[in-house]
N, C-alpha and C positions, 0 to 999 in steps of 0.2 A: 201364436203361442208355441211353446216347445214342450216336449215331454222329457225334461231333464231332471226334475225333482218331484216327479209324480208319485213318489212313495211317501211324501210328507202330507200330513193333515194339520192345518192351522185354523184355529178358531179366532174369530175377530169379534170384538165388541167395541166399536169405535165409530166416531163421526168426524165430519169435516175432512180436511185434506190429508194430513200427514199419516194417520193410521190407515185409512182406506187405500191410500196410494202405496203404502208399504206392502199390504197384502195383495194388491193388484199386481205389483211387480212380481211377487212370488207366484201368484196364480198364472201369470203369463209365461213363467218358466216351468209350469206343470203342476204346482202344488194344488191340493184340494183345500179350498178356503170355505169355511162355514161361518156365515154371518149370524150372530145372535141379534135380532132386531126387536126392539120394544114393539108391542102391538100398536099398529098405526104408524110405525116408523120413528126413527130417531130425530134429533133436532135439525139434521141437515137433509131430511127426506124431501123437503120442498124448496131446497136452496136454489137460487138463480145461478145460471140461466135456466129458464123454464120455457116449455112449449106454450102455445096459445091456450092449451087446455090445462095449464098450470102443473104439468108433469116436469120434474127436474131433469134436465139434460145433464146437469152436474152429477147428480146421484147415479144415474144409469151409466155415466161415463167412468166413474171411479169404482164401480162394483161389477164390472163385466166378468162373467165367468164364475162368479161366486155362487154359493148356495145359501138360502135364507130360511131361518126358522124364526117365527114370531113367538115371543114369550112375554108374559106379563111379569116384568121385572120389578114391579111394585109389590107383588105378592110373595110372601116367604117361600111358598112351594115353587113358584116360578124361579126365584133366585136359586133355590137348591137345585132345580133342574139345569139351569145355566151352568152352575158350578160342576155338575156331574158331566155335562157335555165337554166342558173345558178339560176336565181331568180324566176323561175316559181312558182306559188302558190301551196300550199298543206301543210298539217300539218306535214307530214313526209319527206318533201323535203327541199330545201333551205339550203343544206349543200355542201360546196365547198372545195375541196382540190387542192392546187396548189403549184408550186414553182416559179411562175412568180414574178418579183420584185413588191414590194409594190406600187411603183409609176408607174402604168401602167393602161391600160383600164380595167384591172381586179383588181384594188385596192378595198379594202373593202369599202371605203367611197363611191366610185362611184356605186358600186353594191347595197349598202344599200339604195341609193336613189330609187331603184326599189323594194327592199324588206328589210324592217327595221329589221326583226328578222333573217337575214341571219347569218349563221355560216360559217366563213372562217378559215380554218386551212392551214397556209402557211409555207411550208418548206423553210428554209433559210440556207445559208452557215455560215456566221458570223452574230452575233446578230445585228450589225450595218448596215447590208445589203450588206457588201462587199462580192463578190462571193467567194465560196470555194467549194471543193468537199472532199470526204472522205479522199483521200490521202494527200491533203494539210492540212486538219485539223489534221490528224494523225501526220504529220511532225511537226505541230505547238505545239502539246502536249508533244513532247519529247519521245513518245513511240519507234520510231526507234532507239533511242540511248540507250534504255534498252534492245534491241533485238540484238542477235548475240553472237558470241563466246567471252568468257572472255578474251582470248589472241588475239582477232582480231585486225584489223587495227584501230578501233575506228570510222570507217565510219558508217553512219546510214544504217539500214537494213529495207527496206520497207516490209510490209505485203501484202498478196494476197487477204485476205478476207476484203470486205468493211464493217467492223464492225460498224462504226458510221452511215453509210447509213442505214444499216439494223436495228440498234437500234432506229434511228430517225424515220424510217417508222413505227416501232411497237409502239413507244411512241406517234407518231402522231395519230395512230388509236385509242389508248387509249384516247387521247385528244378529238377526234371527238365524241366518245361516252359520255365522261364527259360533253362536251359542249351541246350535244343534250339532255342529261338528265337534265341539268340546264335549258335549254330553255323550257322544258316541264312544269317546275314549275314556271318559271318567265316570260315566253313569250318574253325573250330577247335573242338575238343572240350575236354576237361579233366576234372579230378576235383573233385567237390564233397563235402566232409565235413560231415555233419549229426549232431553228437553230442547225445544226450539231455541231457547236462549243460548244454550251451550253450543249448538250447531252454528248459530249465527256468529257468536263472538269468536269461536274457534276458527271459523272460516276466514274472518277478518284477520286473525292472527296468522293463518297460513299464507295469506296474500301480502303479508308485510305491513298491513295498515296499523296494527298496534305499535309496532316498532316506529313507524312513521310518526304517529301522533305523540308518542313519548319523547321522541327526539326533535321533532320539527313543529309540533302543534297540529291543530285540525286542518284537514285538507280543504282548500278553498274550492268553490264551485268553478266548473269550467264549461258550463253549457253543454252543447252536444259534442265538444271536443273529447277525443279519447285520451284519458289521463295517461301521461308518461310516454306517449307515442304520437304518431301522426294519424289523425282520423277525425272526420267531421262530415256533416251533411253539406251538400252543395246543390245548386239549382241549375238545370240545363237551360238552353236557349228556348225550348218549348215548354218550360214550366214544370218539368219533372224533377223531383228531389232524389238524390242518390247519396248513399253512404259510402265513403271511400276510406280505406284503411291501409297503412303501410307500416308494418311493424318490423319486418326483416329487411335486410339489405336488398334481397331479391325483389321484394314487394315494392320497395322504394324506387329502385331502378326501373322496374316495369311501369310504375306510375309516371315517372318522368318521361320515359320513352313514348308512352301512349299519348301524352299531351304535348310533346315536343318542348319540354320545359328544361331540358338539361343545361342549356347555355345560361338561361336566366338564373337557375339555381346555383350554377358555378360562380356567376358574378356575385350573387348574394353571399355565398360562402366566403369569397375573398373580402367582401366588405365587412363581414362580421368576424372574420378570421376563425371560422369553424368548418367542420365537415359534417354534413348530414348523412353521409353514405352508410355508416355502420352504427350510429348511436341514435336510437329512437328517442332517448331523453332530450337530446339536443334539438330534435325536430319539435318536440313539445315545448321546450323552453322558448323557442323562437317562432311559435305558431302564429303570432300576430304579424310577423313579416312574411311567413309562408302562405298563409291562407289567402290573402288577396291575389297572389299569382294564380292559385288554383281556382279561385272564384271566377276570375276573368277567363281562364282557359276552358273551364267547363261551361260557363255561361255563353260562350261563343259557339257552342256545338249543340246539336239536338241529341235527344236521348238515343236515337238510333245510331248516330255517329259515335257517341261516347261508348255505347255498348259494343260496337264493332272494334273500336280501338282497344278498349279494356280487355275484351276477350282475346284479341290477337296477342296481347302482351302478357296475359295471365295476371291482371290486376285483381286485387282483393276488393270487391265492391258489391253493392246491391242497390237496386232501385227500391224506394220506399213504396209499400203497398198496404192496402187494407187486407185483413185476413180473407175476405171474400175474393178480392182480386188475386191474392196469392194462390188460393185453391183453384182459381180458374186459369191462371196464366203460368204458374211455375210447375213445369213437368216433374221436378223432383219432389213436389208435394202431392203428386197425383193420388187421388182417392181410389184409383184403379190399380195402384201399385201393390207390391207384396206386403207392405206394412198394414194395409187396410183390408177389412172384410165387410161386406154389406150385411147388416143385421136388422131383424125386426126387434125393436126395443120395447121395454115396458110402457113407454109413453104412447105406444101405438104408431110411432114414426119409424120409417125404414130409412136408414142412412149408413154410410161407411163408418166403421169404428176401428181405431188402431189396435194392433196387437203389440208384441214385444218390440221395443225400440232397438234392441240388439239383434244382429243377424249372426247366427251360429253357422258358420260355413260347413257344409257337409251334413247338416242336421235338417230334418224335415220341419218346415214351418207350417203349423196347423192354423186354421182359421180361428179368429177370436170368437168367444161366445158372449151372448148378450147378458146383461145383468138380470137377476131373477126378479119376479114379482115378489112382494113381501110375503114371506111364509110359504112360498111355492114348494119348498123342500121340507116343510115341517114334518110330515108323516114319514118321509124317507129317512131323515136324520134320526128321528126317534126310534125307528126300526133298526137301522144299520148301526148307529153309534151306541144307542142305549139298549138295544135288543128288547124293546117293548113289543108286546103283542098288539094286534089291532084293537082288541077290547080295551087294553090299558091306554092306548093312544086316544081312543074315543072318549074315555072318561076324562082325560086331560082337556080335550076340546069342550066337553060338556061343562066342566068347571071354569072354563074361560082362562085356563093357565096357558094354553097355546092356541094359535090360530093358523 
């Protein structure tokens, strides 16, 4: 992590991926993040993957470095306390990230009655407030009908990476900083809504896919082929599978040189009256003629031979690995590298955890911090933020409002 925005205090009341990942990004840049957790944990507190003891690796991964206060959010007094923490005074506080519905005790309007310059960044499913998660949004966009084998059944193919959640979390972090910068100059807060559905459909628009479907219809499936360019998986002589990509002219020439295919490709270009050198789209259009040449060239060599040839020419490629194999064999993923720090986690397991994915050259990179135990900072937060005395804090514990 880095101490770049360590003057900011952000209060989070969110679960699942987008909201917690938003504040995780900010925490790893130095912000203080206070999690308001329901007593016993929120709906994602036990989410998989989990340890053998049923502690969530997912939860402790997304909440590294944050502080936790447990409040009974079903009790009116607990709700009032949560509102007071969110709207506590201070130039660099009054920033709230949530995925609670807009019509709740955490609505921006009700919170603004206590602090008029509050910034609320609210993660939503659909822009109209209807609930959604990454996988339902992805189904709604049509992506699963673009995924899968060309000759497949036509059934949708779901993905395993929650891309829209992750992108929404990153976009929401950007929105937090933009809103805070605006407040510095205007003294005005406001509510920002970041729906997964809007991030998804906007992203497809940015990539030209809305224009594509409006002018040409739905994109057909292309299996493991890289749409619009040259790229696919191939199998080596010793049974290893590699992904090979050639988007630029330099990547294309490097690939041909590495496999000694320049003459065969030149012959094919004459036959088809095309040039593959500078137009990635032409390579995709004639992929059925190109792929067999590369299949034979790669299948005639072992992975070791392919690796040496590809590295010598600067080919863009990778061998397929499981995550376990990647961690064991890819030095650029080294868990001993600067990205990671070994931590004792709430699950009781000790393992390396990542810090900031960005490297700020010339800035000190600090070690990441583990996620908190639920409520581990309850008394600290009540004292530091709410300025309550030990006896007042004790009474809240006695009444079961906090834990």
